[in-house]
C-alpha positions in Angstrom: -17.5 17.2 -31.3 -19.4 13.9 -30.7 -17.8 12.2 -33.7 -14.4 13.5 -32.6 -14.9 11.9 -29.2 -16.3 8.7 -30.7 -13.0 8.2 -32.6 -10.9 8.5 -29.4 -10.1 5.4 -27.5 -10.1 5.3 -23.7 -6.8 4.3 -22.3 -6.7 0.7 -21.2 -7.2 0.2 -17.5 -3.6 -1.0 -17.1 -2.3 2.3 -18.6 -4.3 4.6 -16.3 -2.2 6.4 -13.7 -2.2 4.9 -10.2 -3.4 8.2 -9.0 -6.8 7.3 -10.4 -7.3 4.2 -8.2 -5.1 4.7 -5.1 -6.3 5.5 -1.6 -4.8 8.9 -0.8 -3.2 9.7 2.5 -3.6 6.2 3.9 -3.4 5.4 7.6 0.3 4.7 8.4 2.4 3.9 11.4 5.8 5.2 12.4 8.4 2.5 12.5 9.2 3.3 16.2 5.6 2.8 17.2 4.6 -0.3 19.2 3.4 -3.5 17.6 0.3 -3.3 19.8 -0.5 0.2 18.4 -0.1 -1.0 14.9 -2.4 -4.0 15.6 -5.0 -1.8 17.1 -4.9 0.6 14.2 -5.4 -2.3 11.8 -8.2 -3.8 13.9 -10.1 -0.6 14.5 -9.8 0.6 10.9 -10.5 -2.8 9.3 -7.2 -2.5 7.4 -5.4 -5.5 6.0 -2.3 -3.4 5.1 -0.6 -0.7 7.1 2.3 1.2 5.6 5.3 1.8 7.9 7.0 5.2 7.6 9.9 7.1 9.1 9.3 10.2 11.2 9.6 12.3 8.0 7.0 10.3 6.1 9.5 8.3 4.1 8.0 4.9 3.2 9.9 2.0 4.8 7.7 -1.1 4.2 4.2 -2.6 4.4 2.7 -4.7 7.2 -0.2 -6.9 6.6 -2.4 -8.9 9.0 -0.8 -12.2 8.1 2.7 -10.9 8.9 1.4 -9.4 12.2 -0.2 -12.7 13.2 2.7 -14.8 12.2 5.6 -12.8 13.6 4.2 -11.2 16.7 4.0 -13.7 19.5 1.6 -11.5 21.5 2.5 -12.0 25.1 3.5 -9.6 27.8 4.0 -5.9 27.7 7.6 -6.1 26.7 6.7 -7.8 23.4 3.8 -5.5 22.8 6.1 -2.5 23.1 8.6 -3.7 20.5 8.9 -1.3 17.6 6.7 -2.2 14.6 9.7 -1.7 12.4 11.1 -5.0 13.8 8.4 -6.9 11.9 9.6 -5.6 8.5 11.5 -8.0 6.2 14.7 -6.6 4.7 13.6 -4.5 1.8 13.2 -3.4 -0.7 9.4 -3.2 -0.5 7.5 -2.7 -3.8 6.5 0.9 -4.5 5.4 2.9 -7.5 5.6 6.5 -8.0 2.7 8.9 -8.5 1.8 9.0 -12.2 3.1 5.4 -12.9 0.6 3.2 -14.8 -1.6 0.8 -12.9 0.3 -2.0 -14.7 3.4 -1.1 -12.7 1.5 -1.5 -9.4 0.2 -4.9 -10.5 3.6 -6.0 -11.6 5.2 -4.9 -8.3 2.5 -6.8 -6.3 3.1 -9.9 -8.4 6.9 -9.7 -8.0 6.7 -9.5 -4.2 3.7 -11.7 -4.0 1.8 -9.2 -2.0 -1.7 -7.6 -2.1 -0.7 -4.0 -1.8 1.9 -1.5 -3.0 2.8 1.9 -1.7 2.6 5.0 -3.9 5.4 7.5 -3.2 6.4 10.9 -4.4 9.8 11.6 -5.9 11.3 12.0 -2.5 10.1 8.6 -1.2 7.3 9.9 1.0 4.1 7.9 1.2 1.2 9.5 -0.6 -1.1 6.5 -1.3 -1.6 2.8 -1.5 -3.0 0.5 -4.2 -4.4 -2.8 -3.1 -5.5 -5.9 -5.0 -9.1 -4.8 -4.2 -8.4 -1.5 -6.1 -7.2 -3.5 -9.1 -10.2 -5.8 -9.1 -12.6 -2.8 -8.8 -10.9 -1.1 -11.7 -11.3 -4.2 -13.9 -14.9 -4.6 -12.9 -15.9 -1.1 -13.8 -13.7 -0.9 -16.9 -15.4 -3.9 -18.5 
C-alpha cells in the first residue's frame, strides 16, 4: 500500500479544483442595496471584495474597496442610498464554475486584472469566491 501511494503524484496546485481553496458562501450584497450598506459590510467584515448578486442569488459582479472609493463620492443621503449595482462596470465579470481547476481562476483574474473571482454553480448562482490571497496561500503550502 505504501509503495503504491509513493508512486502516485499529487496533482499540481494549478490543477486542484477551486472548491479546495475557495471561501464558501461568501458575504454578498444585493444589487438593489445601498452603497452605504455595501461599504459598511466591507468595513465591518474587513473585506476587500464583495460579490453583488440579484435577489435570486445570481452573480452579477464584484465590488472592491478601490472601486468603492473611486466611484462613490460619499456626500449626502441621496448618494448614499444609490443602489450598489450602479457601481458595477458593464460585464462580464470573471467567474469560474465549481470544479474548475485553480488555474482557471488565476487566468480569469489575470484577464480582468482583478484580485478575486466568483465561483458559481451551473445556474450562475454564487457559491464561493477565490482571491489572490487564496492562490498565494495555496502556493505557499504546496511548495
